[in-house]
Structures are given as C-alpha cells and as structure tokens.
N, C-alpha and C positions, 0 to 999 in steps of 0.2 A: 771496484778493484780491491783485492784483499790486501791487508797490511802485513807485510812480512816482519815477523818478530821471532827470532830463534830462541829467545829467552822465555817465551810463553810455555807453560805446561799445556799438554795436549791430551785430550781424552776423545776416544772414538767409540760410538755406539753404532753397530751395524743393524740393519733391519729396523731403523728408527722412525719410520713414517707412520706407524699405527700400533695399536695395542700395547703390549708390554714394552716394545722398543721405544715407542713415543714416551711412555712413562719413565723409562730409564733416562732419556735425554732430559725430560722435565725435572726429575728429582736430582739429577747430577748438576744441572744448572742452579737449582734452588739450594743445593748443598754448600754453595760458596766455593766450588772448585776454582782454584786460582789460575785460570787460563782459558783456553779455547775448547769448546765442546763441539764435536762434529756429529751431526745427524747424517747417516748415510742410508741410501735406499737405491734399489735398482731402477725404479721408475722415477724419472725426472719430475713429472708433474705432481705425483703424490708426495715425493720428497719435499718439493718446494712448498706445496700446500701445507704440509706438516710444519715446515719451518715458519711460515707465516702465522699459523695457529699459535705456535709458541711465542713468536714475537708479539702477538696480540695479548699474550699473558704477561708481557713485560720481561721476557727472557730473550737471550741473544746467542743462540747456538749458530753454527754455520752448517751449510749443506754441501755434500759432495756425492756425486753419483758413484755407486759401487755395486757391481753385479758379481756375486760369488760364483756364478756359473762360468765366468770367463776370466782366464788368467790375465789377459790383457787389461781388463778393468782393474783387477787387483794390483797389478804392477803399476798401472797409471796412478792409482790412489797412493800407493807407497811413495812414488816419485814426488807427488804433490806434497805429502807430509814432509818428506826430506827437504824439498826445496823451500817450502814456506816456513818450516819450523825447526828443521834440523834434527828432530827427534820426536819421540812419543813417550807418554807416561802411563796412559791407561787405555786398554782395549777391552771392551765388553763385546765379545763375539756372539751376537744374538740373532743374526740374520739366518732365516730358514724358510723352507717351504713347509707348510703345515701338513701333517699326516692326517688321514681320516680312514676309518674302517672301510674295507672293501675296495681299496685302491688297486688298480690294475698294475701288473708288473712294471710297465713302462713308467707309471707315475712313481712307484717306489724307487725305481732306478734313478729317476731324475731327482727325487728328494735326497737320496743317499749321496748322489754326485754333488749336489749343492750344499746340503747341510753338513756333510762330513768331509768330503774331499775338498769342497770349496772353502770351508772354514779352516781346514788343515793348511791349504795353500795360503790363505790370508794370514794366518798366524805365523807360519814360517817365513813369509815374505816380509812381514812387519817386525819380526823378532830382532833383526840387527839394528832397528831404529830405537829400541827401548833405551831410555836413560836410566841412571841409577835409581833404585827403589821403585821401579815400575810395577804395574799390576795388570795381569792378563787373566781375564775371566772367560771361560767357555760356558755358555748357558746350556744346561742340560736339564735333567729332571730326576726324580726318584726312580723313574723307569730305568735309569742308567746303572742300576745295581746288577751284579752278576747272578743274583738269585734267579733271574729270568732265563739263564742259559743252562744247557746240559753240562755235566761234569767235564767232559773233554774240552769243550769250548771255554769253560771257566779257566782251565789251566792255561790255555793259549792267551787269554786276555790278562791273566795275572803275571805273565812273563814280561812285564814292562821293561825290566833291566836289559833284556835282549831284543827289544823291539824299537823300530823307528817308525816314522810316519808312513813310509812306503809299506812296511810290514802290516801296519794297521789297515791301510787301503787294500792290501791284498786279502786280508781277512774279510773285509766288507765285500770284496768281489766274490769271495767264496760263498758268502751268504746269498748274494744275488744269483749266482749260478745254481745254488741249491733251491732257491725260491723258484727260479724259472723251470727247473726240472721237476718241481712239485714235491720234493722230499726234505724241505728245510726243517720242518718240525721233527721229523724222524732223526735228523742229524743234530738235534739239540738246540735249534734256533727258536726264539720266541714266536708266538702266534701272530705277532703284529710287528711290522717293519719299524714302527716308531720306537719300540723298545731296543731294537738293534741299533738304530741311529743314536739314541741317547746313551747307550753303553759305549758306542764308538766315540762320542764326544767326551765322555769322562776319560776314556783311555787316551784320547788326544791330549787332554790336559796333563795326565800322568806322564806321558812321553815327553812333552815339552818341559815339564817340571824337572824330570830326570836330566834332560839335555842341558838345561840352563844351570842347574845346580852343579853339574859336573864341570862347568866353566865359570866359576864365580868372578873371575877377573873380567870376563867379557860381559857378564850379566849381573853386576853387583846389586844385591838387594831385590832382584826381581822375584815376585811371587806369582805363580801360575796355579790356578784352581779351576775346577768345574763348580758350577753353582746351580742349585735348584730353587727357583722362586716360590715353590709350593703351588697349591691349587689357586688359580685366578679365574675370575669371571671375565672372559674375553669372548669375542665373536667365535673363536675356534672351539673353546672349551664349553661354552654355554649349553649346546645341545646335550652333551654328556652330563653336565652338572645338573641341568634342570630335570632330566629324565629320572623320576623316582628318587631324587636326591642322590643320584649316583656319585660316588667318590666324595661324598660329604660336601654338597653344595652349600650347606649352612656354614661351613668353615672357610669357604673360598674367599680370598681377598680381592679387592679391586686392584687393578694393575699399579696405580700410584702407590698404594700401600705395600704391595709386594716388592716394588722397586727399591724401597728404603733399605732393606737388608742387603740387597745386591750392591747398591751404591756404597753402603758401609764397607763391604768387602773390597770393592774396587778402589777405595780411597783409604784403606787401612794404613795408618802411619807406623813407621818404624818397627815392623814386626817380621819375624822369620817363620811364623806359623799363622794359619795353616798353609801348607804347601803341597801341591799335588793331590788334593783331596776333593771330595764332593761335599759341598757345604750347603746347608739348608737352614734358614732362620738363625744364622750366625753360629751354627753348630755343625761339626763334621758328622756325616752319616757314612757308614762303611760301604766301600765299593763292593765288598764281597756279599753284602746283603745280610 
C-alpha cells in the first residue's frame, strides 16, 4: 500500500521503462530529488520490471501505469497524483512511439496521436496540479526547429500568441491529411513525420508557457520548456548512428549522460528563465532555426 503524504514533492517521468526514460528516472533519483519520483509506462510488466531494476541499484522510484493513447488512463493517473500527493512539482513528458523511416500512414497517424495529442492531453490534465515553482519539460529534439518547414507553415507555428492546444492539434491534422493525400512535401511539410512531431512538441511547450505566464497567480513560478537531450546511443538511434557514422555517432552520449542536462533543467531552482524555449545542453537553441 502506498503511503499518502501531501507534503512530498512529486516528479513524474513518462515513458520511463527503457532507454532515455529509464535514465531520466535513474538520474532524477540520484540527483537527490526531495520526494517521490514516478516511473510511468503503458505496459505494466515492462514498467514493473524497470522499477525492480532500479530498486536493485538502490533507488526507490514508484511505478504507475499510464498510456498516452487513452484519455481515461491520463485522467486516472491525474486523480492518483491528486489523491495521494495533492499536487505535482516536476513533469518530464518523455513518453512516445518511436518514428522510423518508411513508416506507413497508419503508423505515422498513431505516433502523432500518441506523441503529440497524447502528451498535450497529459500536460493540460496535469497542469492544474502544479505547485509553485513547478517544472514542466516536453522532450523534443533539434528536429523541432522551424527550419524544416516551408515559409507559410513557419508563420502558422510562430503565431503562438494566438494559438491554443486545439489549434495545434488542428495543424497536425492538416499534416496528416496532406500526408494521406500524398502532397505533404509540396505544401511545405518535412520529408519525415518525426520532424513534424518534434516541431509540434516544441510548439506545445510554447503554448503552455504562454498560457501559464498569462496567469501568474494560478501558476506561480512554473517554468515550461521543450528540451533536446542531443544525440544518444539508444536502441532506436543506434541503426542511424552506426551507419557510416551518420549524425555524428562519435559524439553521441549514453542515455544516463544525456539525462544529466535534462534533469538539471527539470530541477532548476529559483529561476524565471529559460521559459517557453527549446533547450539543449543547458543552452537555448532558436525555434526558428
């Protein structure tokens, strides 16, 4: 049985059962975070196996099932956090379905639905639970820069001050319709759905930052950012990195090493900056590219 303590600080890492997500939980626990660290995963068996692995390393996170593809799962997790802890301090929205070249339309649609719309629903559902000086990170990548879009689409994604999450989801639906019709690239979309997804995740952070900063009394001290961990040697990236040293495999970090900078941003004390930015290696990189 869990021990109810509404005074505990609470950190949540989604997609925490393997790869970079597992490293985020590990490094967050090792950082001396003063409270409860949740490892979430959609697969119960894999999530609990990851939990036991970390406990075998002398760490003590908690596990909770969470599937970004289902609103019921998201709302159930939010209710758990509210009931058990009364609030939330850190969210690292890392959960995703990996993209790979040559994915069929149905696979791209599922990934966008989970990675973008699912994360958007997660963040907006958990947002009211944030306590003062909270930290919300949306894990994206350098692919999330607007340089990958045509001029007309760049203007749409730069109109953050007039956009909400629903508007962002509508833009992503436009991409899916264009992709299905076979004219996505002609309309200025990137040649790979992963880039669209990463741009959407950065824009999600920008929208949430704008929303929360416009209500400082409701969200005092909350910092929202997108974060790029940089090139990592994971099961997903290894085929690209190993092939002819593509993308600089010699510079790729191991997941635990890459997690250090992300945890730094997730636990940044007493600061008002960066906010609404894409951060890599503790430095802001421009959304515009």
